[in-house]
C-alpha positions in Angstrom: 117.5 224.3 176.8 116.4 221.8 179.4 114.3 219.1 177.7 112.3 216.2 179.3 111.5 213.1 177.1 108.8 210.9 178.5 107.4 207.5 177.8 104.3 207.4 180.0 103.0 204.5 182.0 100.9 202.5 179.5 97.6 200.8 180.3 95.5 198.9 177.8 92.2 198.0 179.3 89.4 197.6 176.7 91.9 198.6 173.9 91.9 196.9 170.5 95.7 196.8 171.1 96.8 193.2 171.4 100.5 193.6 171.1 103.0 192.9 173.8 102.2 194.9 176.9 105.6 194.6 178.6 107.9 197.6 178.7 110.2 198.1 175.7 113.0 200.6 175.3 111.6 203.9 173.8 114.0 204.0 170.9 112.5 207.2 169.5 113.3 209.0 172.7 116.8 207.5 172.7 117.5 208.9 169.3 116.0 212.3 170.3 118.2 212.4 173.4 121.3 211.8 171.3 120.3 214.6 168.9 119.6 217.0 171.7 122.8 216.4 173.6 124.8 216.7 170.4 123.3 220.2 170.1 124.2 221.1 173.7 120.8 220.7 175.4 120.3 219.2 178.8 118.1 216.1 178.7 116.0 214.2 181.3 114.6 211.0 179.9 111.9 209.2 181.9 110.0 206.0 181.3 106.9 205.6 183.4 106.2 202.2 181.9 109.5 200.6 182.6 109.7 202.1 186.2 106.0 201.9 187.0 105.9 205.7 187.7 102.6 207.5 187.9 101.9 210.6 185.8 102.0 212.7 188.9 105.4 211.3 189.9 106.8 212.0 186.4 105.4 215.5 186.4 107.0 216.2 189.8 110.4 215.1 188.5 110.0 217.2 185.4 109.2 220.2 187.6 112.3 219.6 189.8 114.3 219.4 186.6 113.0 222.7 185.4 112.1 221.6 181.9 111.7 224.2 179.2 110.1 221.6 176.8 108.5 218.3 177.5 108.1 215.6 174.8 105.7 212.7 175.2 105.3 209.7 172.8 101.8 208.4 171.7 103.0 204.8 171.2 105.0 202.5 173.5 108.3 202.5 171.5 109.1 202.8 167.8 108.5 199.0 167.8 104.8 199.7 167.9 104.3 202.8 165.9 102.7 200.7 163.1 100.2 199.0 165.6 99.8 201.6 168.3 96.8 201.7 170.6 94.3 203.9 168.7 93.3 205.8 171.8 95.2 208.7 173.2 94.1 208.4 176.8 97.5 207.6 178.2 99.6 210.5 176.8 96.6 212.8 177.3 96.4 211.9 181.0 100.1 212.6 181.3 99.8 215.9 179.5 97.1 216.9 182.0 99.2 215.9 185.0 102.0 218.3 183.8 99.7 221.2 184.5 102.1 223.7 183.0 105.2 222.5 184.9 107.1 221.1 181.9 107.4 224.2 179.7 106.2 223.9 176.1 104.7 220.5 175.3 105.3 218.3 172.2 103.8 215.0 171.2 105.6 212.5 168.9 104.1 209.4 167.4 101.9 207.9 164.8 98.8 209.8 165.8 100.2 213.3 165.2 101.9 212.0 162.1 98.7 211.0 160.3 96.0 213.2 162.0 97.9 216.1 163.5 94.8 218.2 164.1 93.0 215.5 166.1 96.1 214.7 168.1 96.8 218.3 169.0 93.2 218.8 170.0 92.9 215.6 172.1 96.3 216.0 173.8 96.2 219.8 174.3 99.9 220.1 173.5 101.7 223.0 172.0 102.9 221.1 168.9 102.8 217.6 167.4 105.6 216.2 165.3 104.8 214.6 161.9 106.9 211.6 161.0 110.2 210.3 162.5 110.8 212.6 165.4 114.5 212.6 166.5 115.8 215.5 164.3 112.5 217.5 164.6 112.6 217.4 168.4 116.2 218.7 168.3 115.1 221.5 165.8 112.3 222.6 168.2 114.7 222.8 171.1 117.0 225.1 169.1 114.3 227.3 167.5 112.9 230.5 169.0 110.1 230.5 166.4 108.4 227.2 166.1 106.3 228.3 163.2 109.5 228.0 161.0 110.3 224.4 162.1 109.3 221.8 159.4 107.3 218.6 160.0 105.2 220.0 162.9 101.6 221.1 163.5 100.4 223.7 165.9 97.0 225.1 166.8 96.6 228.8 167.0 93.9 231.4 166.7 93.7 230.9 162.9 93.2 227.1 163.3 95.7 224.4 162.6 99.1 225.3 161.1 100.9 222.4 159.4 104.5 222.9 158.4 105.4 220.6 155.5 105.2 216.8 155.4 106.2 214.0 157.8 109.9 213.9 158.5 112.1 211.1 157.2 115.3 210.9 159.3 118.6 210.1 157.7 118.9 207.2 160.1 121.9 205.6 158.3 124.2 207.6 160.6 122.2 207.2 163.8 124.7 206.9 166.7 124.8 203.9 169.0 122.1 204.4 171.7 123.3 204.5 175.3 120.8 203.3 178.0 121.5 203.8 181.7 122.4 200.6 183.6 119.3 201.0 185.8 117.1 200.9 182.7 118.7 197.7 181.4 118.6 196.1 184.9 114.8 196.5 184.9 114.4 195.4 181.3 114.0 191.7 181.9 111.6 191.2 179.0 112.7 189.2 176.0 110.3 190.3 173.2 108.7 187.5 171.3 111.0 184.9 172.8 109.5 181.4 173.5 112.4 179.0 173.0 113.3 178.8 176.6 112.7 180.5 180.0 113.9 184.1 179.9 116.8 184.9 182.1 118.7 188.2 182.3 118.2 191.4 180.5 116.7 192.0 177.1 116.7 195.0 174.8 115.4 196.3 171.5 117.7 197.4 168.6 117.1 198.9 165.2 119.4 197.9 162.3 117.2 199.2 159.4 114.1 201.4 159.1 111.2 201.3 156.7 110.2 198.8 154.1 110.4 198.7 150.3 106.9 197.0 150.1 103.5 198.6 150.4 101.1 196.0 151.8 97.6 197.2 152.2 97.4 196.5 155.9 100.7 198.1 157.0 100.5 201.4 158.8 103.9 202.9 158.0 103.4 205.3 155.1 103.2 208.5 157.1 106.1 207.9 159.5 108.3 204.8 158.8 108.2 204.2 155.0 111.5 204.7 153.1 113.9 201.7 153.6 117.3 202.7 155.1 120.0 200.5 156.5 122.0 201.8 159.5 125.8 201.8 159.5 126.9 198.4 160.7 129.6 199.8 163.0 126.9 201.8 165.0 124.6 198.8 165.3 127.4 196.6 166.6 128.7 199.3 169.0 125.2 199.5 170.4 124.9 195.8 170.8 128.4 195.5 172.3 127.5 198.0 175.0 124.3 196.1 175.7 126.2 192.8 176.0 128.6 194.6 178.5 125.5 195.6 180.5 124.4 192.0 180.8 122.0 191.8 177.9 121.8 188.3 176.4 118.9 188.8 174.0 117.9 191.6 171.6 114.9 192.0 169.4 115.4 193.8 166.1 112.4 196.1 165.6 113.1 196.6 161.9 109.9 196.6 159.9 111.5 194.0 157.7 114.7 192.3 158.7 116.3 191.6 155.3 119.2 189.2 154.7 122.5 191.0 155.5 125.5 188.7 155.6 128.0 191.1 157.3 125.6 191.7 160.2 124.8 188.1 160.6 128.4 187.1 160.5 129.2 189.8 163.1 126.4 188.6 165.4 127.6 185.0 165.1 130.9 186.1 166.6 129.2 187.6 169.6 127.5 186.1 172.7 124.0 187.3 171.9 120.7 185.8 170.9 118.1 187.7 168.9 114.7 187.8 167.4 113.4 189.4 164.1 110.3 190.1 162.0 110.8 189.4 158.3 109.3 188.1 155.1 110.4 184.5 154.6 110.0 184.7 150.8 113.0 187.0 150.6 115.5 184.5 152.1 117.5 181.8 150.4 118.0 178.5 152.3 121.7 179.1 152.9 121.0 182.5 154.4 118.3 181.0 156.7 121.0 178.6 157.9 123.3 181.6 158.6 120.5 183.3 160.4 120.2 180.5 162.9 124.0 180.2 163.2 124.2 183.9 164.0 122.0 183.4 167.1 118.5 184.0 165.9 116.0 182.2 168.2 112.7 183.8 167.2 111.2 184.7 163.9 107.9 186.5 163.1 107.3 185.7 159.5 104.7 187.9 157.8 102.7 185.3 155.8 99.4 187.1 156.5 97.3 184.9 154.1 97.5 181.2 153.2 96.2 181.7 149.7 97.6 183.4 146.7 94.3 185.3 146.3 94.5 186.6 149.9 98.1 187.7 149.5 97.2 189.5 146.3 94.3 191.3 148.1 96.8 192.5 150.7 99.3 193.7 147.9 102.0 191.4 149.3 103.8 191.1 146.0 104.8 187.6 147.0 106.0 185.4 144.0 105.9 182.1 146.0 103.1 179.7 146.4 101.8 178.6 149.8 103.7 175.3 149.5 107.0 177.2 148.8 106.4 179.4 151.8 105.7 176.4 154.0 109.0 174.7 152.9 111.0 177.8 153.7 109.4 177.9 157.1 110.2 174.3 157.7 113.7 174.9 156.5 114.4 177.8 158.9 112.7 175.9 161.8 115.7 173.4 161.5 118.0 176.3 162.6 115.8 178.6 164.7 113.9 177.3 167.8 110.8 179.4 167.4 109.2 180.4 164.1 105.8 182.0 163.7 103.7 182.4 160.6 101.7 185.6 161.3 98.2 185.3 159.8 95.5 187.9 159.2 91.8 187.0 158.7 91.0 187.3 155.0 87.7 186.6 153.3 89.6 184.8 150.5 90.8 182.2 152.9 88.0 179.7 153.7 88.1 178.1 157.1 88.8 174.6 155.9 91.8 175.7 153.9 93.2 177.8 156.8 92.7 174.9 159.2 94.6 172.5 156.8 97.6 174.8 156.5 97.7 175.7 160.2 97.6 172.1 161.1 100.4 171.3 158.6 102.6 174.2 159.7 102.1 173.4 163.4 102.9 169.7 162.8 106.1 170.8 161.2 107.1 172.8 164.2 106.0 176.2 163.0 103.5 178.2 165.0 100.7 179.6 163.0 98.3 181.9 164.9 94.6 182.0 164.6 94.0 184.6 161.9 93.5 188.0 163.5 91.0 190.6 162.3 92.4 193.4 160.3 92.4 196.9 161.9 92.5 199.6 159.2 95.0 202.0 160.7 94.6 205.5 159.2 98.1 205.4 157.8 97.5 202.1 155.9 96.8 201.9 152.1 93.7 199.8 153.1 92.2 202.7 155.0 92.8 205.1 152.1 91.3 202.6 149.6 88.0 202.7 151.6 87.8 206.3 152.9 90.5 208.4 151.2 93.0 210.6 153.0 92.7 210.5 156.8 90.8 213.4 158.4 90.3 214.3 162.0 87.8 211.4 162.5 90.1 208.8 160.9 90.8 206.9 164.1 87.1 207.0 165.1 86.1 205.8 161.7 88.6 202.9 161.7 87.6 201.9 165.2 83.9 201.9 164.4 84.5 199.8 161.3 86.6 197.3 163.3 84.0 196.9 166.1 81.1 196.6 163.6 82.9 194.2 161.3 84.0 191.6 163.8 82.3 189.7 166.6 85.6 187.9 167.6 89.0 189.5 167.9 92.5 188.3 168.6 92.7 185.0 170.5 94.8 186.8 173.1 92.1 189.4 173.9 89.9 188.5 176.8 87.3 191.3 176.5 85.6 193.1 173.8 87.3 196.4 172.9 85.5 199.6 173.9 84.4 202.3 171.5 87.0 205.0 171.0 85.0 207.9 172.5 84.7 205.8 175.6 88.4 205.2 175.8 89.2 208.8 175.1 86.5 210.3 177.4 89.0 212.3 179.4 91.0 213.6 176.5 91.0 217.3 175.8 88.4 218.1 173.2 
């Protein structure tokens, strides 16, 4: 079978999405490509965001390729599945541009994983994948009868047919991803790097997947939950190829980058700098020193709340006091040029206390952002605590709540987000 894998050209006007808007490698499509080619399929992988290609240009290339199946992702890279734009306008616009030229259509991403009926209806695709997508996409390409493929949803005359639960990939044996030189040459972005001007190519890599914690705000339960650690040899082979392609910085997209001495020691022996997101309370001082020696230049530390009460409300299961967390942040800042304490706006954290701790952290060289308002993604425990299991209006409900609850949003947002129906006005309904 001839399969097209597409990351569309993302736009974020009036979205609540305030994550990084630069292109990032679509890792989910990279894994899917490896699985498809292993099974003998012919694959065309396109990135409209990285190459600034219109939907129409992508569709024309897919038509020339003669695709039997076209896969589109609903989030800009696995890096952002937990905090994807809620609206589906971008993949829906691409699906319309195909106009039947891409064979059977499949959507992968967080939206179909948690609300498959709504995603299928809005996108107008033949199937949506539930959960981690690489093995499921390969199964669809090899199946003559999609109704027997697990972890997908399809609409038919009888309504919505859901086959099983969200897929959990093995992942530990995921092969080294191979990116074309032209992709790496264009990927000049160094994600979350602020220690020095960015020069040369950057990339994203995944060393582990999932997280053993279950914080109330984290949208991972339906598609990136179970913690797995990838075979070290594959991670290093992937990084070595990137280094050969001129990459000098990689960002580990792991939900939680846990201390792993063999990986850090191997990175220390390579000419590479990297960034991570982690929980600082899980690190010992000697491992923080090794983290810096290994080449880490950027850390996003998930503190979330500056009070024990706030962390408890978020189900952080953090055993340390705020002072202990601060001391660990100051410690790692001695070895890593940029350290950020990520903060979420919590009613338990009064403004005076937040201001005190922010000032103290910043004075110690640790950046602490203005606390951002909490968006209750439908896959998060916080959403379920308020409204129960997500239904087809889950994204609308979360969006309405967010806009009603807050008058100010992230300090990097210049305009008030638009209501979801306005953002999705052109989606198939």
